[in-house]
TORLUMLUM-322267 format. One record per residue: residue number from 1; x, y, z of N, C-alpha, C, CB in turn. Coordinates in nm, 3 decimals, decimal comma, always signed. Each point is the difference from the previous one (the first is absolute). Glycine has a CB too. Layout:
BEGIN
{NUM; {X; Y; Z}; {X; Y; Z}; {X; Y; Z}; {X; Y; Z}};
...
% end
This chain:
BEGIN
{1; {+0,504; +6,533; -5,566}; {+0,091; -0,057; +0,096}; {+0,040; +0,103; +0,105}; {+0,083; -0,156; -0,176}};
{2; {-0,048; +0,275; +0,132}; {+0,038; +0,105; +0,094}; {-0,120; +0,041; +0,085}; {+0,177; +0,082; -0,161}};
{3; {-0,294; -0,081; +0,098}; {-0,121; +0,036; +0,072}; {-0,028; -0,100; +0,112}; {-0,092; +0,108; -0,209}};
{4; {+0,111; -0,234; +0,186}; {-0,021; -0,101; +0,103}; {+0,101; +0,013; +0,114}; {-0,092; -0,152; -0,175}};
{5; {+0,215; +0,187; +0,142}; {+0,102; +0,018; +0,102}; {-0,033; +0,120; +0,088}; {+0,172; -0,103; -0,152}};
{6; {-0,218; +0,211; +0,090}; {-0,037; +0,119; +0,077}; {-0,118; -0,030; +0,091}; {+0,085; +0,148; -0,185}};
{7; {-0,183; -0,221; +0,133}; {-0,114; -0,037; +0,082}; {+0,041; -0,087; +0,118}; {-0,146; +0,015; -0,202}};
{8; {+0,238; -0,106; +0,181}; {+0,046; -0,088; +0,107}; {+0,075; +0,079; +0,107}; {+0,016; -0,190; -0,164}};
{9; {+0,066; +0,283; +0,123}; {+0,075; +0,082; +0,095}; {-0,095; +0,086; +0,082}; {+0,198; +0,003; -0,154}};
{10; {-0,294; +0,060; +0,088}; {-0,097; +0,083; +0,071}; {-0,084; -0,084; +0,096}; {-0,007; +0,158; -0,195}};
{11; {-0,035; -0,277; +0,151}; {-0,080; -0,088; +0,086}; {+0,078; -0,039; +0,125}; {-0,121; -0,086; -0,202}};
{12; {+0,247; +0,048; +0,186}; {+0,082; -0,039; +0,114}; {+0,026; +0,119; +0,093}; {+0,106; -0,178; -0,140}};
{13; {-0,088; +0,297; +0,083}; {+0,022; +0,119; +0,082}; {-0,122; +0,032; +0,083}; {+0,159; +0,087; -0,170}};
{14; {-0,277; -0,091; +0,108}; {-0,122; +0,034; +0,072}; {-0,038; -0,107; +0,102}; {-0,075; +0,126; -0,200}};
{15; {+0,104; -0,250; +0,172}; {-0,031; -0,106; +0,096}; {+0,080; +0,018; +0,128}; {-0,051; -0,156; -0,189}};
{16; {+0,178; +0,188; +0,177}; {+0,081; +0,021; +0,120}; {-0,046; +0,122; +0,077}; {+0,195; -0,108; -0,113}};
{17; {-0,241; +0,211; +0,043}; {-0,052; +0,117; +0,069}; {-0,130; -0,031; +0,074}; {+0,107; +0,144; -0,173}};
{18; {-0,193; -0,222; +0,112}; {-0,125; -0,036; +0,064}; {+0,022; -0,087; +0,122}; {-0,113; +0,017; -0,220}};
{19; {+0,205; -0,110; +0,211}; {+0,030; -0,087; +0,114}; {+0,062; +0,081; +0,113}; {+0,032; -0,196; -0,156}};
{20; {+0,052; +0,291; +0,124}; {+0,066; +0,081; +0,102}; {-0,099; +0,090; +0,073}; {+0,210; -0,005; -0,135}};
{21; {-0,320; +0,042; +0,070}; {-0,098; +0,088; +0,061}; {-0,107; -0,073; +0,079}; {+0,043; +0,157; -0,183}};
{22; {-0,047; -0,289; +0,181}; {-0,100; -0,075; +0,073}; {+0,028; +0,011; +0,149}; {-0,030; -0,159; -0,195}};
{23; {-0,074; +0,190; +0,276}; {+0,022; +0,009; +0,145}; {+0,020; -0,139; +0,059}; {-0,138; +0,210; +0,011}};
{24; {+0,225; -0,216; +0,088}; {+0,023; -0,127; +0,068}; {-0,107; -0,015; +0,107}; {+0,250; +0,007; -0,046}};
{25; {-0,302; -0,127; +0,060}; {-0,104; -0,025; +0,097}; {+0,057; -0,081; +0,116}; {-0,176; +0,007; -0,181}};
{26; {+0,137; +0,036; +0,300}; {+0,045; -0,068; +0,120}; {-0,100; -0,109; +0,038}; {+0,118; +0,208; +0,078}};
{27; {-0,070; -0,319; -0,023}; {-0,087; -0,110; +0,038}; {-0,075; +0,031; +0,129}; {+0,154; -0,159; -0,114}};
{28; {-0,099; +0,249; +0,197}; {-0,065; +0,030; +0,128}; {-0,055; +0,142; -0,002}; {+0,154; -0,160; +0,119}};
{29; {-0,251; +0,184; -0,036}; {-0,059; +0,133; +0,011}; {+0,077; +0,079; +0,105}; {-0,227; -0,087; -0,068}};
{30; {+0,230; +0,220; +0,057}; {+0,075; +0,080; +0,097}; {-0,055; -0,010; +0,142}; {+0,055; +0,155; -0,184}};
{31; {-0,185; -0,183; +0,198}; {-0,058; -0,008; +0,134}; {+0,046; -0,124; +0,074}; {-0,198; +0,125; -0,082}};
{32; {+0,224; -0,236; +0,009}; {+0,040; -0,123; +0,067}; {+0,150; -0,020; -0,001}; {-0,218; -0,097; -0,063}};
{33; {+0,289; +0,171; -0,017}; {+0,144; -0,018; -0,011}; {+0,070; +0,091; +0,100}; {-0,022; -0,062; -0,244}};
{34; {+0,097; +0,005; +0,336}; {+0,070; +0,079; +0,100}; {+0,132; +0,055; -0,051}; {-0,109; -0,138; +0,173}};
{35; {+0,160; +0,088; -0,284}; {+0,126; +0,052; -0,053}; {-0,020; +0,131; -0,074}; {+0,084; -0,233; -0,019}};
{36; {-0,208; +0,269; -0,012}; {-0,026; +0,126; -0,071}; {+0,021; +0,120; +0,092}; {-0,165; -0,118; -0,148}};
{37; {+0,146; +0,101; +0,277}; {+0,015; +0,110; +0,094}; {+0,143; +0,054; +0,005}; {-0,186; -0,099; +0,132}};
{38; {+0,291; +0,016; -0,119}; {+0,135; +0,055; -0,002}; {+0,033; +0,067; -0,133}; {+0,066; -0,176; +0,161}};
{39; {-0,121; +0,127; -0,271}; {+0,027; +0,063; -0,128}; {-0,060; +0,139; -0,005}; {+0,005; -0,224; -0,110}};
{40; {-0,122; +0,243; +0,170}; {-0,060; +0,132; +0,005}; {+0,079; +0,091; +0,091}; {-0,223; -0,100; -0,044}};
{41; {+0,274; +0,049; +0,154}; {+0,078; +0,082; +0,091}; {+0,132; +0,041; -0,062}; {-0,108; -0,117; +0,192}};
{42; {+0,171; +0,030; -0,267}; {+0,126; +0,037; -0,064}; {-0,023; +0,099; -0,113}; {+0,095; -0,221; +0,060}};
{43; {-0,215; +0,224; -0,117}; {-0,029; +0,097; -0,104}; {-0,009; +0,140; +0,057}; {-0,120; -0,176; -0,129}};
{44; {+0,079; +0,190; +0,255}; {-0,011; +0,131; +0,063}; {+0,136; +0,044; +0,054}; {-0,241; -0,048; +0,059}};
{45; {+0,322; -0,044; -0,014}; {+0,128; +0,032; +0,061}; {+0,094; +0,079; -0,090}; {-0,028; -0,205; +0,133}};
{46; {+0,044; +0,173; -0,263}; {+0,090; +0,080; -0,081}; {-0,043; +0,146; -0,013}; {+0,054; -0,207; -0,124}};
{47; {-0,184; +0,234; +0,124}; {-0,045; +0,138; -0,009}; {+0,036; +0,076; +0,126}; {-0,186; -0,071; -0,148}};
{48; {+0,170; +0,008; +0,263}; {+0,034; +0,066; +0,125}; {+0,150; +0,024; +0,007}; {-0,196; -0,108; +0,113}};
{49; {+0,275; +0,011; -0,153}; {+0,145; +0,018; +0,007}; {+0,048; +0,101; -0,103}; {+0,022; -0,234; +0,083}};
{50; {-0,092; +0,247; -0,196}; {+0,038; +0,099; -0,100}; {-0,022; +0,141; +0,053}; {-0,056; -0,163; -0,183}};
{51; {-0,056; +0,183; +0,252}; {-0,027; +0,132; +0,060}; {+0,101; +0,028; +0,109}; {-0,245; -0,021; -0,053}};
{52; {+0,275; -0,079; +0,134}; {+0,099; +0,018; +0,107}; {+0,138; +0,029; -0,057}; {-0,134; -0,153; +0,146}};
{53; {+0,169; +0,085; -0,254}; {+0,130; +0,023; -0,063}; {+0,008; +0,140; -0,060}; {+0,018; -0,245; -0,048}};
{54; {-0,128; +0,291; -0,011}; {-0,005; +0,134; -0,057}; {+0,015; +0,106; +0,110}; {-0,146; -0,085; -0,188}};
{55; {+0,073; +0,066; +0,299}; {+0,009; +0,094; +0,111}; {+0,138; +0,000; +0,063}; {-0,242; -0,031; +0,041}};
{56; {+0,305; -0,086; -0,033}; {+0,134; -0,009; +0,055}; {+0,101; +0,073; -0,088}; {-0,060; -0,220; +0,104}};
{57; {+0,044; +0,208; -0,235}; {+0,090; +0,072; -0,091}; {-0,015; +0,151; +0,015}; {-0,013; -0,192; -0,160}};
{58; {-0,110; +0,238; +0,179}; {-0,022; +0,144; +0,019}; {+0,057; +0,046; +0,133}; {-0,208; -0,012; -0,141}};
{59; {+0,191; -0,066; +0,246}; {+0,050; +0,038; +0,133}; {+0,152; +0,004; +0,006}; {-0,204; -0,100; +0,099}};
{60; {+0,270; +0,008; -0,169}; {+0,146; -0,007; +0,006}; {+0,069; +0,100; -0,092}; {-0,024; -0,238; +0,058}};
{61; {-0,048; +0,300; -0,147}; {+0,061; +0,093; -0,096}; {+0,042; +0,129; +0,069}; {-0,142; -0,098; -0,184}};
{62; {+0,255; +0,150; +0,141}; {+0,053; +0,126; +0,052}; {+0,018; +0,105; -0,109}; {+0,114; -0,128; +0,180}};
{63; {-0,095; +0,083; -0,304}; {+0,024; +0,094; -0,110}; {-0,091; -0,033; -0,117}; {+0,239; +0,028; +0,074}};
{64; {-0,265; +0,074; -0,155}; {-0,084; -0,015; -0,118}; {+0,065; +0,075; -0,116}; {-0,210; -0,024; +0,141}};
{65; {+0,207; -0,036; -0,257}; {+0,053; +0,062; -0,122}; {-0,116; +0,024; -0,095}; {+0,226; -0,114; +0,027}};
{66; {-0,232; +0,233; -0,085}; {-0,107; +0,035; -0,093}; {+0,056; -0,002; -0,141}; {-0,117; +0,142; +0,175}};
{67; {+0,048; -0,211; -0,264}; {+0,041; -0,008; -0,140}; {-0,120; +0,038; -0,086}; {+0,172; -0,182; +0,050}};
{68; {-0,153; +0,279; -0,138}; {-0,109; +0,046; -0,085}; {+0,033; -0,029; -0,145}; {-0,059; +0,179; +0,167}};
{69; {-0,037; -0,240; -0,237}; {+0,016; -0,029; -0,142}; {-0,071; +0,102; -0,088}; {+0,019; -0,241; +0,057}};
{70; {-0,061; +0,352; +0,001}; {-0,070; +0,102; -0,075}; {+0,058; +0,138; +0,031}; {-0,208; -0,141; +0,000}};
{71; {+0,205; +0,227; -0,098}; {+0,049; +0,137; +0,021}; {-0,110; +0,086; +0,062}; {+0,158; -0,025; -0,195}};
{72; {-0,280; -0,023; +0,198}; {-0,111; +0,078; +0,053}; {-0,007; -0,003; +0,152}; {-0,123; -0,048; -0,210}};
{73; {+0,181; -0,052; +0,271}; {+0,006; -0,010; +0,146}; {+0,143; -0,036; +0,038}; {-0,246; -0,069; +0,018}};
{74; {+0,322; +0,169; +0,021}; {+0,143; -0,021; +0,027}; {+0,021; -0,055; +0,141}; {+0,057; +0,187; -0,159}};
{75; {+0,064; -0,234; +0,181}; {+0,038; -0,054; +0,131}; {-0,005; +0,108; +0,106}; {+0,146; -0,170; -0,112}};
{76; {-0,099; +0,289; +0,081}; {+0,001; +0,108; +0,099}; {-0,142; +0,044; +0,037}; {+0,221; +0,075; -0,090}};
{77; {-0,313; -0,078; -0,006}; {-0,139; +0,035; +0,029}; {-0,061; -0,102; +0,095}; {-0,022; +0,110; -0,224}};
{78; {+0,046; -0,237; +0,200}; {-0,053; -0,105; +0,087}; {+0,066; +0,004; +0,137}; {-0,046; -0,142; -0,200}};
{79; {+0,174; +0,173; +0,203}; {+0,074; +0,013; +0,125}; {-0,065; +0,108; +0,088}; {+0,214; -0,072; -0,117}};
{80; {-0,239; +0,188; +0,060}; {-0,063; +0,110; +0,074}; {-0,141; -0,037; +0,046}; {+0,136; +0,164; -0,132}};
{81; {-0,212; -0,231; +0,046}; {-0,137; -0,037; +0,035}; {-0,002; -0,099; +0,116}; {-0,069; +0,039; -0,236}};
{82; {+0,163; -0,133; +0,240}; {+0,007; -0,095; +0,110}; {+0,036; +0,070; +0,131}; {+0,065; -0,180; -0,161}};
{83; {+0,030; +0,270; +0,154}; {+0,044; +0,069; +0,122}; {-0,105; +0,096; +0,054}; {+0,234; -0,021; -0,081}};
{84; {-0,327; +0,065; -0,001}; {-0,107; +0,089; +0,046}; {-0,111; -0,074; +0,074}; {+0,051; +0,149; -0,192}};
{85; {-0,055; -0,280; +0,180}; {-0,103; -0,078; +0,067}; {+0,020; +0,006; +0,152}; {-0,019; -0,153; -0,201}};
{86; {-0,093; +0,160; +0,275}; {+0,009; +0,021; +0,145}; {+0,060; -0,120; +0,073}; {-0,196; +0,149; -0,016}};
{87; {+0,179; -0,271; -0,033}; {+0,054; -0,118; +0,068}; {+0,137; -0,042; -0,051}; {-0,232; -0,073; +0,036}};
{88; {+0,291; +0,147; -0,128}; {+0,128; -0,040; -0,058}; {+0,110; -0,007; +0,105}; {-0,070; +0,102; -0,216}};
{89; {+0,077; -0,003; +0,304}; {+0,105; +0,002; +0,102}; {-0,016; -0,117; +0,097}; {+0,013; +0,250; -0,019}};
{90; {-0,136; -0,288; +0,047}; {-0,026; -0,111; +0,093}; {+0,043; -0,134; -0,060}; {-0,191; +0,129; +0,096}};
{91; {+0,194; -0,139; -0,228}; {+0,037; -0,126; -0,064}; {+0,147; -0,035; +0,020}; {-0,178; +0,041; -0,168}};
{92; {+0,263; +0,059; +0,177}; {+0,143; -0,025; +0,021}; {+0,072; -0,051; -0,123}; {-0,054; -0,047; +0,233}};
{93; {+0,005; +0,080; -0,351}; {+0,065; -0,040; -0,126}; {+0,083; +0,114; -0,055}; {-0,188; -0,159; -0,049}};
{94; {+0,301; +0,125; -0,009}; {+0,087; +0,097; -0,067}; {-0,003; -0,025; -0,149}; {+0,148; +0,016; +0,203}};
{95; {-0,156; +0,092; -0,280}; {+0,002; -0,010; -0,146}; {+0,145; +0,010; -0,044}; {-0,233; +0,102; -0,022}};
{96; {+0,278; -0,200; -0,057}; {+0,139; -0,004; -0,046}; {+0,005; +0,005; -0,152}; {+0,066; -0,133; +0,204}};
{97; {+0,047; +0,181; -0,255}; {+0,019; +0,007; -0,145}; {+0,065; -0,125; -0,057}; {+0,019; +0,245; +0,023}};
{98; {+0,046; -0,324; +0,063}; {+0,069; -0,120; -0,044}; {-0,097; -0,118; -0,002}; {+0,217; +0,088; +0,094}};
{99; {-0,249; -0,140; -0,213}; {-0,095; -0,112; -0,003}; {+0,052; -0,127; +0,065}; {-0,090; +0,098; -0,207}};
{100; {+0,221; -0,115; +0,211}; {+0,057; -0,122; +0,058}; {-0,009; -0,003; +0,151}; {+0,151; -0,012; -0,192}};
{101; {-0,154; +0,128; +0,256}; {-0,002; +0,004; +0,145}; {-0,138; +0,014; +0,060}; {+0,221; +0,097; -0,014}};
{102; {-0,325; -0,105; -0,065}; {-0,136; +0,021; +0,050}; {-0,066; -0,133; +0,034}; {-0,017; +0,208; -0,137}};
{103; {-0,071; -0,203; +0,237}; {-0,078; -0,118; +0,037}; {-0,126; -0,011; -0,084}; {+0,089; +0,017; +0,232}};
{104; {-0,153; +0,096; -0,261}; {-0,122; +0,004; -0,080}; {+0,024; +0,079; -0,127}; {-0,140; -0,019; +0,208}};
{105; {+0,065; -0,015; -0,312}; {+0,009; +0,076; -0,125}; {-0,139; +0,042; -0,042}; {+0,208; -0,125; -0,070}};
{106; {-0,222; +0,254; +0,039}; {-0,125; +0,056; -0,049}; {+0,016; +0,029; -0,148}; {-0,056; +0,099; +0,228}};
{107; {-0,017; -0,172; -0,310}; {+0,006; +0,014; -0,146}; {-0,122; +0,079; -0,045}; {+0,127; -0,218; -0,026}};
{108; {-0,103; +0,331; -0,042}; {-0,108; +0,088; -0,045}; {-0,002; +0,001; -0,152}; {+0,020; +0,144; +0,208}};
{109; {-0,140; -0,141; -0,266}; {-0,014; +0,003; -0,144}; {-0,128; +0,073; -0,036}; {+0,128; -0,217; -0,023}};
{110; {-0,141; +0,253; -0,103}; {-0,123; +0,058; -0,053}; {-0,037; -0,077; -0,125}; {+0,054; +0,231; +0,094}};
{111; {-0,177; -0,276; -0,101}; {-0,045; -0,073; -0,117}; {-0,002; +0,094; -0,120}; {-0,138; -0,155; +0,143}};
{112; {+0,182; +0,104; -0,256}; {+0,015; +0,080; -0,121}; {-0,136; +0,050; -0,047}; {+0,205; -0,131; -0,063}};
{113; {-0,211; +0,258; +0,024}; {-0,118; +0,067; -0,053}; {-0,118; +0,003; +0,098}; {+0,074; -0,072; -0,225}};
{114; {-0,044; +0,068; +0,354}; {-0,104; +0,010; +0,101}; {+0,045; +0,096; +0,109}; {-0,078; -0,236; -0,049}};
{115; {-0,007; +0,258; +0,145}; {+0,033; +0,079; +0,119}; {+0,008; -0,089; +0,123}; {-0,111; +0,200; -0,101}};
{116; {+0,142; -0,327; +0,080}; {+0,006; -0,097; +0,110}; {+0,146; -0,022; +0,039}; {-0,214; -0,113; -0,079}};
{117; {+0,245; +0,145; +0,204}; {+0,133; -0,019; +0,057}; {-0,007; -0,123; +0,091}; {+0,056; +0,250; -0,013}};
{118; {+0,037; -0,342; -0,003}; {+0,001; -0,123; +0,079}; {+0,125; -0,007; +0,087}; {-0,134; -0,116; -0,178}};
{119; {+0,124; +0,038; +0,285}; {+0,116; -0,024; +0,085}; {-0,002; -0,144; +0,048}; {+0,006; +0,242; +0,072}};
{120; {+0,114; -0,294; -0,046}; {+0,016; -0,133; +0,059}; {+0,111; +0,011; +0,103}; {-0,077; -0,120; -0,213}};
{121; {+0,047; +0,081; +0,337}; {+0,097; +0,001; +0,109}; {+0,039; -0,144; +0,027}; {-0,098; +0,211; +0,102}};
{122; {+0,226; -0,243; -0,117}; {+0,048; -0,137; +0,018}; {+0,113; -0,006; +0,101}; {-0,066; -0,053; -0,234}};
{123; {+0,080; -0,064; +0,295}; {+0,112; -0,029; +0,087}; {+0,114; -0,048; -0,090}; {-0,151; -0,058; +0,200}};
{124; {+0,267; +0,122; -0,193}; {+0,108; -0,033; -0,091}; {+0,062; -0,137; +0,029}; {+0,045; +0,243; -0,022}};
{125; {-0,045; -0,285; +0,147}; {+0,064; -0,127; +0,034}; {-0,082; -0,120; -0,048}; {+0,102; +0,110; +0,199}};
{126; {-0,234; -0,100; -0,188}; {-0,085; -0,115; -0,033}; {-0,084; +0,023; -0,126}; {-0,007; -0,054; +0,241}};
{127; {+0,005; +0,174; -0,294}; {-0,082; +0,038; -0,116}; {-0,149; -0,015; +0,024}; {+0,189; -0,068; -0,145}};
{128; {-0,230; +0,077; +0,270}; {-0,142; -0,007; +0,035}; {-0,062; +0,137; -0,026}; {+0,042; -0,180; +0,175}};
{129; {-0,156; +0,181; -0,242}; {-0,073; +0,125; -0,023}; {-0,072; +0,035; +0,130}; {-0,028; -0,047; -0,250}};
{130; {+0,062; +0,162; +0,307}; {-0,056; +0,042; +0,127}; {-0,123; +0,088; -0,018}; {+0,227; -0,015; +0,100}};
{131; {-0,227; +0,096; -0,204}; {-0,114; +0,088; -0,028}; {+0,005; +0,038; -0,147}; {-0,003; +0,089; +0,238}};
{132; {-0,113; -0,065; -0,294}; {-0,008; +0,049; -0,137}; {-0,130; +0,076; -0,016}; {+0,140; -0,193; -0,086}};
{133; {-0,141; +0,280; -0,012}; {-0,121; +0,077; -0,021}; {+0,015; +0,094; -0,118}; {-0,050; -0,015; +0,242}};
{134; {-0,053; +0,095; -0,262}; {+0,003; +0,095; -0,109}; {-0,077; +0,124; +0,039}; {+0,021; -0,185; -0,168}};
{135; {+0,018; +0,296; +0,106}; {-0,064; +0,128; +0,023}; {-0,025; +0,063; -0,135}; {+0,113; +0,030; +0,226}};
{136; {-0,232; +0,024; -0,244}; {-0,033; +0,068; -0,124}; {+0,013; +0,150; +0,025}; {-0,157; -0,187; -0,075}};
{137; {+0,251; +0,250; +0,005}; {+0,022; +0,144; +0,013}; {+0,062; +0,052; -0,129}; {+0,029; -0,019; +0,253}};
{138; {-0,050; +0,147; -0,277}; {+0,047; +0,060; -0,125}; {+0,152; +0,000; -0,010}; {-0,205; +0,141; -0,001}};
{139; {+0,273; -0,110; +0,110}; {+0,146; -0,001; -0,003}; {+0,056; -0,066; +0,126}; {-0,001; +0,210; -0,140}};
{140; {+0,132; -0,226; +0,143}; {+0,064; -0,072; +0,108}; {-0,001; +0,073; +0,132}; {+0,139; -0,102; -0,168}};
{141; {-0,137; +0,234; +0,166}; {-0,001; +0,076; +0,124}; {-0,133; -0,020; +0,072}; {+0,156; +0,171; -0,100}};
{142; {-0,265; -0,170; +0,026}; {-0,132; -0,023; +0,059}; {-0,013; -0,146; +0,044}; {-0,099; +0,182; -0,145}};
{143; {+0,153; -0,275; +0,070}; {-0,010; -0,143; +0,032}; {+0,087; -0,038; +0,120}; {-0,048; -0,046; -0,240}};
{144; {+0,153; +0,119; +0,267}; {+0,093; -0,038; +0,106}; {-0,063; +0,006; +0,139}; {+0,185; +0,083; -0,142}};
{145; {-0,276; +0,011; +0,166}; {-0,063; +0,011; +0,131}; {-0,084; -0,121; +0,036}; {-0,002; +0,244; -0,031}};
{146; {-0,099; -0,278; -0,050}; {-0,081; -0,119; +0,032}; {+0,082; -0,130; -0,003}; {-0,198; +0,118; -0,095}};
{147; {+0,296; -0,124; +0,008}; {+0,084; -0,120; -0,007}; {+0,081; -0,015; +0,129}; {+0,013; +0,022; -0,251}};
{148; {+0,046; +0,087; +0,298}; {+0,077; -0,004; +0,124}; {-0,090; -0,034; +0,118}; {+0,160; +0,169; -0,093}};
{149; {-0,282; -0,119; +0,091}; {-0,094; -0,031; +0,107}; {-0,033; -0,149; +0,003}; {-0,095; +0,230; -0,020}};
{150; {+0,075; -0,292; -0,096}; {-0,028; -0,143; -0,007}; {+0,119; -0,082; +0,049}; {-0,155; +0,042; -0,192}};
{151; {+0,275; +0,000; +0,153}; {+0,121; -0,074; +0,038}; {+0,023; +0,008; +0,150}; {+0,100; +0,046; -0,225}};
{152; {-0,112; +0,073; +0,283}; {+0,021; +0,017; +0,143}; {-0,107; -0,075; +0,078}; {+0,107; +0,224; -0,040}};
{153; {-0,228; -0,225; -0,010}; {-0,107; -0,073; +0,067}; {+0,029; -0,150; +0,003}; {-0,164; +0,176; -0,073}};
{154; {+0,216; -0,231; -0,037}; {+0,035; -0,142; -0,005}; {+0,115; -0,032; +0,092}; {-0,081; -0,010; -0,235}};
{155; {+0,181; +0,097; +0,239}; {+0,115; -0,022; +0,088}; {-0,038; +0,016; +0,146}; {+0,151; +0,080; -0,182}};
{156; {-0,235; +0,019; +0,212}; {-0,040; +0,025; +0,139}; {-0,084; -0,114; +0,056}; {+0,007; +0,245; -0,046}};
{157; {-0,083; -0,311; -0,039}; {-0,082; -0,112; +0,046}; {+0,086; -0,112; +0,058}; {-0,172; +0,058; -0,172}};
{158; {+0,291; -0,075; +0,120}; {+0,088; -0,107; +0,048}; {+0,101; +0,048; +0,103}; {-0,028; -0,111; -0,220}};
{159; {+0,070; +0,237; +0,213}; {+0,108; +0,047; +0,086}; {-0,046; +0,070; +0,127}; {+0,132; +0,023; -0,204}};
{160; {-0,244; +0,045; +0,198}; {-0,044; +0,079; +0,115}; {-0,100; -0,077; +0,084}; {+0,039; +0,210; -0,130}};
{161; {-0,039; -0,187; +0,261}; {-0,098; -0,069; +0,085}; {-0,140; +0,050; -0,032}; {+0,172; -0,029; +0,181}};
{162; {-0,268; -0,060; -0,161}; {-0,140; +0,032; -0,028}; {-0,052; +0,091; +0,111}; {-0,035; -0,221; -0,121}};
{163; {-0,032; +0,329; +0,082}; {-0,055; +0,094; +0,096}; {-0,130; -0,056; +0,057}; {+0,107; +0,193; -0,123}};
{164; {-0,136; -0,157; +0,247}; {-0,124; -0,043; +0,064}; {-0,119; +0,071; -0,066}; {+0,122; -0,041; +0,220}};
{165; {-0,229; -0,035; -0,248}; {-0,114; +0,056; -0,071}; {-0,081; +0,095; +0,088}; {-0,009; -0,207; -0,140}};
{166; {-0,011; +0,176; +0,266}; {-0,085; +0,082; +0,085}; {+0,076; +0,069; +0,111}; {-0,185; -0,153; -0,052}};
{167; {+0,309; +0,187; +0,028}; {+0,083; +0,060; +0,103}; {-0,032; +0,146; +0,023}; {+0,177; -0,161; -0,059}};
{168; {-0,105; +0,222; +0,152}; {-0,015; +0,141; +0,034}; {+0,051; +0,085; -0,115}; {+0,023; -0,051; +0,246}};
{169; {-0,101; +0,148; -0,289}; {+0,038; +0,083; -0,112}; {+0,049; +0,138; +0,044}; {-0,167; -0,122; -0,138}};
{170; {+0,212; +0,135; +0,261}; {+0,059; +0,124; +0,046}; {-0,096; +0,094; +0,068}; {+0,156; -0,024; -0,182}};
{171; {-0,272; -0,022; +0,223}; {-0,095; +0,086; +0,069}; {+0,028; +0,003; +0,146}; {-0,170; -0,048; -0,169}};
% end
């Protein structure tokens, strides 16, 4: 009796899973259906607006707070590495100690039992991830340089004007 009940429950569970996985078929083909075109256009629009929203958050930011969850890469080490970058002054960002007053937050971590240091840069108002990455280095001092370079490069792409590719190089 119990065996039959278990079989019935499993059968009903699997039937609903199989029905849920069946693809839905459309009666019209995409080439003849004119309503498919706006659906394709709206699928592209959210991606464009997401990039625009991310760039707007980076452009409007004035302060950044650094938070480190590892003792191998401290806040002061990352602070110094960011300030040593050549484009840091052009970005116009200030590093603050108060997490409540910052526009952006840089979260730093190190994966346990590895030499991989990770970072995530987020907008505090909207919680949008603006940049993320990882650096493999033996310690935090060595990892801070390439990490700061990646972060400044991501911020500069949105905040600084694009340089001319074939312009005068000072000759």
